[in-house]
DODREN-47067 format. One line per field, with one value per residue (C-alpha): residue in three letters; x, y, z. Coordinates in nm, 4 decimals. Each point is the difference from the previous one (the first is absolute). Example, Ala and Ser with C-alpha at 12.3 -4.5 7.8 and 13.67 -1.06 7.14 Angstrom:
BEGIN
residu <- c(ALA,SER)
c1 <- c(1.2300,0.1370)
c2 <- c(-0.4500,0.3440)
c3 <- c(0.7800,-0.0660)
//
This chain:
BEGIN
residu <- c(MET,ILE,SER,TYR,GLU,GLU,ARG,GLN,ARG,ILE,GLU,SER,ARG,TYR,ARG,ALA,ALA,SER,GLU,ILE,PHE,ARG,VAL,LYS,ASP,PRO,ASP,THR,THR,TYR,GLY,HIS,SER,LEU,ARG,VAL,ALA,THR,ILE,ILE,ALA,LEU,LEU,CYS,ASP,SER,ILE,ASP,GLU,HIS,PHE,GLY,LEU,PRO,ARG,GLU,LEU,ILE,PHE,PRO,VAL,GLY,PHE,ILE,HIS,ASP,ILE,GLY,LYS,ILE,GLY,MET,PRO,ASP,ASN,VAL,LEU,CYS,GLY,THR,VAL,SER,TYR,ASN,LYS,GLU,SER,ILE,GLN,ARG,ARG,THR,ILE,GLU,MET,HIS,PRO,ALA,LEU,GLY,LEU,GLN,MET,VAL,LYS,ASP,LEU,PRO,GLY,VAL,VAL,ARG,ASN,ILE,VAL,PHE,CYS,HIS,GLN,GLU,LYS,PHE,ASP,GLY,SER,GLY,TYR,PRO,ARG,GLY,ILE,ALA,GLY,GLU,GLU,ILE,PRO,LEU,GLU,GLY,ARG,ILE,VAL,ALA,ALA,VAL,ASP,ALA,LEU,ASP,ALA,MET,LEU,SER,LYS,ARG,PRO,TYR,LYS,GLU,GLU,ARG,LEU,LEU,TYR,GLY,VAL,LEU,LYS,ASP,MET,GLU,ARG,SER,SER,GLY,SER,HIS,PHE,ASP,PRO,GLU,VAL,VAL,VAL,SER,LEU,SER,GLN,LEU,ILE,LYS,SER,GLY,ASP,ARG,LYS,ILE,ASP,ARG,VAL,PHE,ASP,GLU,PHE,TYR,SER,LYS,SER,LEU,SER,PRO,ARG,TYR)
c1 <- c(7.3579,-0.0736,0.2239,0.2334,-0.2293,-0.2887,0.1957,0.0912,-0.3642,-0.1021,0.2667,-0.0994,-0.3505,0.0734,0.2039,-0.2812,-0.2752,0.2116,0.0779,-0.3591,-0.1475,0.2620,-0.1351,-0.3706,-0.0716,0.2863,-0.2194,-0.2005,0.0687,0.3960,0.0399,-0.2705,0.1617,0.3550,-0.1256,-0.2067,0.3088,0.2286,-0.2440,-0.0643,0.3690,0.0377,-0.2829,0.1198,0.3351,-0.1730,-0.2027,0.2524,-0.2341,0.1237,-0.1917,0.2929,0.1269,0.3384,-0.0188,0.1125,-0.2822,-0.2756,0.0064,-0.0177,-0.2702,-0.2051,0.0431,-0.1859,-0.3078,-0.1767,0.1431,-0.3399,-0.0826,0.2371,-0.2948,-0.2039,-0.1409,0.1941,-0.3200,-0.1120,0.3433,0.0983,-0.3562,-0.0638,-0.3123,-0.1056,-0.2146,-0.3323,0.0125,-0.2537,0.1991,0.1525,0.3269,-0.0110,-0.0842,0.2869,0.2487,-0.1204,0.1238,0.3661,0.0716,-0.1264,0.1926,0.3122,-0.0185,0.0157,0.3136,0.1826,-0.1398,0.3743,0.1126,0.0125,-0.3121,0.0611,0.0087,-0.3158,-0.1579,0.0944,-0.1252,-0.3173,-0.0953,0.0886,-0.3552,-0.1527,-0.1295,0.0011,-0.3677,-0.0349,-0.1458,0.3016,0.0722,0.0511,-0.1025,-0.1477,0.2071,0.0414,0.2286,0.2746,-0.1245,0.1670,0.3917,0.1968,0.1995,-0.3387,-0.1113,0.3021,0.0126,-0.3735,0.0660,0.2951,-0.1887,-0.2683,0.2237,0.1564,-0.3265,-0.1315,0.2999,0.0549,-0.1366,-0.1889,-0.1789,-0.3259,0.1008,0.2176,0.2845,-0.0860,0.1821,0.1967,-0.1545,-0.3596,0.0700,0.1483,-0.2891,-0.2418,0.2140,-0.0067,-0.3941,-0.0077,0.2003,-0.1700,-0.2234,0.2216,0.3206,0.1924,0.0139,0.3506,0.1201,-0.1558,0.1860,0.3183,-0.0192,-0.1023,0.2810,0.2505,-0.1088,-0.0081,0.3341,0.2299,0.1976,0.2386,-0.0918,-0.3752,0.0566,0.1918,-0.2605,-0.2668,0.2353,0.0796,-0.3484,-0.2667,-0.0283,0.1428,-0.3376,-0.0192,0.3213,-0.0244,0.2054,-0.2647)
c2 <- c(0.4635,-0.3725,-0.2891,-0.1870,-0.3121,0.2274,0.1049,-0.3491,-0.1246,0.3006,-0.0663,-0.3697,0.0607,0.2140,-0.2517,-0.2481,0.2069,0.1299,-0.3560,-0.1257,0.2970,-0.0303,-0.3550,0.0373,0.3180,0.1769,0.2115,0.1653,-0.0328,-0.0228,0.2915,0.1966,-0.0812,0.1092,0.3412,0.0725,-0.0753,0.2124,0.3137,-0.0289,-0.0009,0.3245,0.1744,-0.1185,0.1698,0.3162,0.0531,-0.1462,-0.2473,-0.3503,-0.1163,-0.1012,-0.2223,0.0051,0.1856,-0.3177,-0.2068,0.2238,-0.1741,-0.3617,0.1109,0.1782,-0.3026,-0.2247,0.2227,-0.2640,-0.3058,-0.1323,-0.0749,-0.2944,-0.1670,0.0933,-0.2904,0.0337,0.0385,0.3104,0.1547,-0.0209,0.0639,0.1812,0.1783,0.2845,-0.1776,0.1474,0.1131,-0.2618,-0.2898,-0.2856,0.0699,0.3605,-0.0919,-0.2469,0.2700,0.2252,-0.2599,0.0665,0.2595,-0.2455,-0.2818,0.2175,0.1141,-0.3630,-0.0449,0.3068,-0.0174,-0.0568,0.3140,0.3642,0.1957,0.2202,-0.3024,-0.1423,0.3290,0.0405,-0.3571,0.0293,0.3586,0.0655,-0.0515,0.2477,0.3103,0.3402,0.0377,-0.3516,-0.1728,-0.2424,-0.3199,-0.2235,0.1989,0.3118,0.2465,0.3743,0.2917,-0.0254,-0.3124,-0.1530,-0.0057,0.2418,-0.2708,-0.1481,0.3104,0.0559,-0.3776,0.0634,0.2903,-0.1570,-0.3333,0.1694,0.2279,-0.3035,-0.2013,0.2786,0.0428,-0.3541,-0.1691,-0.3349,-0.2671,0.1742,0.3685,0.2272,0.2149,0.3690,0.3005,0.1410,0.3388,-0.1383,-0.2473,0.2843,0.2339,-0.2919,-0.0670,0.3763,-0.0141,-0.2999,0.1838,-0.0140,-0.3006,-0.2653,0.1340,0.2127,0.3534,0.0644,-0.3342,0.0777,0.3541,-0.1488,-0.2802,0.2543,0.2243,-0.2947,-0.1042,0.3688,0.0817,-0.0779,-0.2109,-0.2472,-0.3004,0.0272,0.0617,-0.3121,-0.2061,0.1183,-0.0750,-0.3363,-0.1074,0.1661,0.0721,0.3315,0.1809,-0.0366,0.1822,0.3041,0.1830,-0.0479)
c3 <- c(6.8308,-0.0847,0.1071,-0.2154,0.0218,-0.1162,-0.3068,-0.0867,0.0157,-0.2184,-0.2584,0.0179,-0.0373,-0.3135,-0.1733,0.0514,-0.1238,-0.3032,-0.1010,0.0375,-0.1859,-0.2761,-0.0729,0.1001,-0.1760,-0.1489,-0.2286,0.2516,0.3629,-0.0355,-0.1989,0.1839,0.3209,-0.1408,-0.1137,0.2967,0.2276,-0.2209,-0.0065,0.3909,0.0600,-0.2050,0.1764,0.3285,-0.0875,-0.1208,0.3161,0.2366,0.1546,0.0644,0.2889,0.2133,-0.2590,-0.1636,-0.3414,-0.1766,0.1323,-0.1386,-0.3295,0.1355,0.2069,-0.2647,-0.2190,0.2539,0.0027,-0.1846,0.1638,0.0706,-0.3613,0.0308,0.1579,-0.2984,-0.2403,-0.3284,-0.2056,0.2190,0.0341,-0.3870,-0.1122,-0.3242,0.0726,0.2555,0.2834,0.0946,0.3652,0.1125,-0.1695,0.1713,-0.1589,0.1107,0.3623,-0.0174,-0.1237,0.2834,0.2547,-0.1061,0.2753,0.2788,-0.1493,-0.0318,0.3573,0.1010,-0.2082,0.1651,0.3632,0.1193,-0.1932,0.1544,0.0234,-0.3029,-0.2029,0.1386,-0.0404,-0.3784,-0.0902,0.1841,-0.0555,-0.3924,-0.1042,0.2644,-0.1361,0.1692,0.0271,0.1355,-0.2948,-0.0479,0.1356,0.1993,0.3113,-0.1381,0.2072,-0.0987,-0.0003,0.2508,0.1315,-0.2951,0.0760,-0.2153,-0.1539,-0.0917,-0.1740,-0.1926,-0.1373,-0.0743,-0.2426,-0.1568,-0.0529,-0.1635,-0.2151,-0.1544,-0.0388,-0.2017,-0.2189,-0.0558,-0.3052,0.1004,-0.1937,0.0773,-0.0475,-0.1962,0.1796,0.0761,-0.0473,0.3145,0.0176,-0.0258,0.2923,0.2184,-0.0796,0.1036,0.3158,0.0760,-0.0415,0.2452,0.2743,0.3129,-0.1271,-0.1127,0.0860,0.2735,-0.1693,0.1453,-0.1538,-0.3399,-0.0091,0.1039,-0.2831,-0.2365,0.0832,-0.0222,-0.3504,-0.1370,0.1876,-0.3109,0.2343,-0.2020,0.2162,-0.0506,-0.3675,-0.0076,0.1637,-0.2520,-0.2949,0.1129,0.1464,-0.2438,-0.3563,-0.1165,-0.0331,0.3786,0.0973,0.1849,-0.2770,-0.2476)
//
Protein backbone atom coordinates (compact mmCIF):
# COMPACT_ATOMS: atom_id res chain seq x y z
CA MET A 1 0.00 0.00 0.00
CA ILE A 2 1.26 3.47 -0.79
CA SER A 3 2.29 5.95 1.87
CA TYR A 4 0.39 9.06 2.91
CA GLU A 5 3.08 11.19 1.25
CA GLU A 6 2.72 9.32 -2.06
CA ARG A 7 -1.04 9.73 -1.90
CA GLN A 8 -0.63 13.47 -1.41
CA ARG A 9 1.77 13.72 -4.33
CA ILE A 10 -0.62 11.82 -6.63
CA GLU A 11 -3.55 14.03 -5.70
CA SER A 12 -1.45 17.18 -6.09
CA ARG A 13 -0.23 16.10 -9.56
CA TYR A 14 -3.81 15.29 -10.57
CA ARG A 15 -5.10 18.70 -9.47
CA ALA A 16 -2.28 20.49 -11.30
CA ALA A 17 -2.77 18.50 -14.52
CA SER A 18 -6.52 19.02 -14.36
CA GLU A 19 -6.22 22.79 -14.11
CA ILE A 20 -3.57 23.02 -16.83
CA PHE A 21 -5.54 20.84 -19.25
CA ARG A 22 -8.72 22.76 -18.48
CA VAL A 23 -6.99 25.96 -19.59
CA LYS A 24 -4.64 24.63 -22.27
CA ASP A 25 -6.95 22.25 -24.15
CA PRO A 26 -10.40 21.97 -22.55
CA ASP A 27 -12.18 20.57 -25.60
CA THR A 28 -9.90 17.60 -26.22
CA THR A 29 -7.22 16.68 -23.68
CA TYR A 30 -9.17 17.63 -20.56
CA GLY A 31 -12.35 15.86 -21.64
CA HIS A 32 -10.43 12.83 -22.91
CA SER A 33 -8.53 12.51 -19.62
CA LEU A 34 -11.74 12.79 -17.60
CA ARG A 35 -13.55 10.12 -19.63
CA VAL A 36 -10.60 7.74 -19.68
CA ALA A 37 -10.08 8.06 -15.92
CA THR A 38 -13.75 7.39 -15.21
CA ILE A 39 -13.92 4.27 -17.39
CA ILE A 40 -10.61 2.97 -16.00
CA ALA A 41 -11.98 3.29 -12.46
CA LEU A 42 -15.12 1.32 -13.38
CA LEU A 43 -13.12 -1.33 -15.24
CA CYS A 44 -10.71 -1.79 -12.34
CA ASP A 45 -13.65 -2.19 -9.98
CA SER A 46 -15.27 -4.76 -12.27
CA ILE A 47 -12.13 -6.92 -12.47
CA ASP A 48 -11.06 -6.18 -8.88
CA GLU A 49 -7.62 -4.94 -9.91
CA HIS A 50 -6.34 -1.79 -8.22
CA PHE A 51 -2.58 -2.38 -8.51
CA GLY A 52 -1.96 -1.84 -4.80
CA LEU A 53 -3.54 1.60 -4.96
CA PRO A 54 -6.47 2.67 -2.81
CA ARG A 55 -9.62 2.38 -4.90
CA GLU A 56 -10.28 6.13 -4.72
CA LEU A 57 -6.90 6.91 -6.31
CA ILE A 58 -7.59 4.96 -9.51
CA PHE A 59 -9.43 7.93 -11.02
CA PRO A 60 -6.70 10.57 -10.41
CA VAL A 61 -4.00 8.15 -11.55
CA GLY A 62 -6.00 7.41 -14.73
CA PHE A 63 -6.51 11.11 -15.34
CA ILE A 64 -2.79 11.86 -15.46
CA HIS A 65 -1.99 9.19 -18.05
CA ASP A 66 -1.46 12.00 -20.61
CA ILE A 67 0.31 14.39 -18.23
CA GLY A 68 3.24 14.61 -20.66
CA LYS A 69 1.01 16.55 -23.06
CA ILE A 70 1.42 19.52 -20.75
CA GLY A 71 4.81 19.86 -22.42
CA MET A 72 3.39 19.84 -25.96
CA PRO A 73 3.32 23.12 -27.95
CA ASP A 74 -0.22 24.49 -28.20
CA ASN A 75 -0.21 24.34 -32.00
CA VAL A 76 0.53 20.60 -31.83
CA LEU A 77 -1.69 19.67 -28.88
CA CYS A 78 -4.68 21.62 -30.19
CA GLY A 79 -4.17 20.78 -33.85
CA THR A 80 -7.21 20.49 -36.09
CA VAL A 81 -5.83 17.92 -38.54
CA SER A 82 -4.68 14.32 -38.28
CA TYR A 83 -0.88 14.33 -38.47
CA ASN A 84 1.03 12.10 -40.85
CA LYS A 85 3.11 9.46 -39.06
CA GLU A 86 6.31 10.95 -40.40
CA SER A 87 5.47 14.55 -39.57
CA ILE A 88 7.31 16.65 -37.00
CA GLN A 89 4.01 17.17 -35.17
CA ARG A 90 3.45 13.42 -34.87
CA ARG A 91 6.97 12.83 -33.63
CA THR A 92 6.47 15.62 -31.11
CA ILE A 93 3.23 14.08 -29.80
CA GLU A 94 4.98 10.72 -29.47
CA MET A 95 7.34 12.31 -26.96
CA HIS A 96 4.55 12.74 -24.39
CA PRO A 97 5.05 9.41 -22.54
CA ALA A 98 8.73 10.17 -21.94
CA LEU A 99 7.97 13.76 -20.92
CA GLY A 100 5.24 12.48 -18.63
CA LEU A 101 7.58 9.99 -17.01
CA GLN A 102 9.83 12.85 -15.95
CA MET A 103 6.81 14.60 -14.42
CA VAL A 104 5.84 11.58 -12.30
CA LYS A 105 9.26 10.12 -11.50
CA ASP A 106 8.66 10.65 -7.78
CA LEU A 107 5.31 8.79 -7.84
CA PRO A 108 4.73 5.03 -7.30
CA GLY A 109 5.74 2.58 -10.01
CA VAL A 110 2.15 1.91 -11.09
CA VAL A 111 1.74 5.59 -11.96
CA ARG A 112 5.02 5.69 -13.86
CA ASN A 113 4.01 2.55 -15.77
CA ILE A 114 0.67 4.05 -16.82
CA VAL A 115 2.20 7.32 -17.97
CA PHE A 116 5.11 5.69 -19.81
CA CYS A 117 3.44 2.58 -21.25
CA HIS A 118 -0.09 3.57 -22.31
CA GLN A 119 0.94 3.95 -25.96
CA GLU A 120 2.58 0.53 -26.19
CA LYS A 121 0.82 -2.12 -28.29
CA PHE A 122 0.46 -5.79 -27.50
CA ASP A 123 2.38 -6.84 -30.63
CA GLY A 124 5.30 -4.48 -29.92
CA SER A 125 4.43 -1.88 -32.56
CA GLY A 126 3.71 0.92 -30.10
CA TYR A 127 5.91 3.55 -28.51
CA PRO A 128 8.10 4.73 -26.83
CA ARG A 129 9.93 1.40 -26.27
CA GLY A 130 8.16 -1.03 -28.58
CA ILE A 131 7.72 -3.63 -25.84
CA ALA A 132 5.15 -6.41 -26.30
CA GLY A 133 2.77 -8.74 -24.50
CA GLU A 134 3.31 -9.11 -20.78
CA GLU A 135 6.44 -6.97 -20.98
CA ILE A 136 3.89 -4.16 -20.89
CA PRO A 137 2.65 -3.81 -17.30
CA LEU A 138 -1.01 -4.77 -16.86
CA GLU A 139 -1.90 -1.24 -15.83
CA GLY A 140 -0.38 0.04 -19.09
CA ARG A 141 -2.37 -2.50 -21.12
CA ILE A 142 -5.61 -1.50 -19.41
CA VAL A 143 -5.08 2.23 -19.96
CA ALA A 144 -4.03 1.64 -23.57
CA ALA A 145 -7.35 -0.05 -24.33
CA VAL A 146 -9.52 2.56 -22.58
CA ASP A 147 -7.48 5.39 -24.13
CA ALA A 148 -8.07 3.96 -27.61
CA LEU A 149 -11.77 3.35 -26.92
CA ASP A 150 -12.35 7.00 -26.05
CA ALA A 151 -10.21 8.28 -28.92
CA MET A 152 -12.26 6.28 -31.42
CA LEU A 153 -15.61 7.25 -29.89
CA SER A 154 -14.86 10.96 -29.60
CA LYS A 155 -15.50 13.61 -32.19
CA ARG A 156 -12.39 15.59 -33.06
CA PRO A 157 -11.85 18.50 -35.47
CA TYR A 158 -10.38 16.05 -37.97
CA LYS A 159 -12.80 13.12 -37.48
CA GLU A 160 -16.38 12.27 -36.60
CA GLU A 161 -17.44 10.17 -33.63
CA ARG A 162 -17.93 6.48 -34.25
CA LEU A 163 -20.66 4.13 -33.09
CA LEU A 164 -19.89 2.16 -29.95
CA TYR A 165 -20.41 -1.35 -31.21
CA GLY A 166 -18.38 -0.72 -34.35
CA VAL A 167 -15.52 0.46 -32.15
CA LEU A 168 -15.82 -2.62 -29.92
CA LYS A 169 -15.75 -4.89 -32.98
CA ASP A 170 -12.60 -3.15 -34.23
CA MET A 171 -11.00 -3.57 -30.80
CA GLU A 172 -11.91 -7.25 -30.78
CA ARG A 173 -10.32 -7.62 -34.23
CA SER A 174 -7.20 -5.89 -32.87
CA SER A 175 -6.96 -8.20 -29.85
CA GLY A 176 -3.50 -9.72 -29.79
CA SER A 177 -2.10 -7.01 -32.04
CA HIS A 178 -2.86 -3.59 -30.60
CA PHE A 179 -4.57 -4.73 -27.41
CA ASP A 180 -4.35 -7.38 -24.70
CA PRO A 181 -7.16 -9.82 -25.55
CA GLU A 182 -8.17 -10.30 -21.91
CA VAL A 183 -8.42 -6.56 -21.35
CA VAL A 184 -10.62 -6.16 -24.44
CA VAL A 185 -12.93 -8.93 -23.21
CA SER A 186 -13.22 -7.33 -19.77
CA LEU A 187 -13.86 -3.88 -21.22
CA SER A 188 -16.49 -5.19 -23.64
CA GLN A 189 -18.23 -7.14 -20.88
CA LEU A 190 -18.35 -4.06 -18.66
CA ILE A 191 -19.87 -1.91 -21.41
CA LYS A 192 -22.46 -4.54 -22.32
CA SER A 193 -23.23 -5.49 -18.72
CA GLY A 194 -26.12 -3.11 -18.19
CA ASP A 195 -24.41 -1.75 -15.10
CA ARG A 196 -26.06 1.57 -14.27
CA LYS A 197 -22.70 3.21 -13.54
CA ILE A 198 -21.28 2.55 -17.01
CA ASP A 199 -24.61 3.52 -18.62
CA ARG A 200 -24.48 6.86 -16.76
CA VAL A 201 -20.94 7.43 -18.01
CA PHE A 202 -22.06 7.05 -21.62
CA ASP A 203 -25.15 9.17 -21.04
CA GLU A 204 -23.06 11.96 -19.53
CA PHE A 205 -19.97 11.90 -21.72
CA TYR A 206 -21.05 10.71 -25.17
CA SER A 207 -23.87 11.42 -27.57
CA LYS A 208 -27.04 9.37 -27.14
CA SER A 209 -26.28 7.24 -30.17
CA LEU A 210 -23.20 5.87 -28.37
CA SER A 211 -25.05 4.61 -25.30
CA PRO A 212 -24.79 0.85 -24.70
CA ARG A 213 -28.59 0.85 -24.56
CA TYR A 214 -28.89 1.81 -28.25
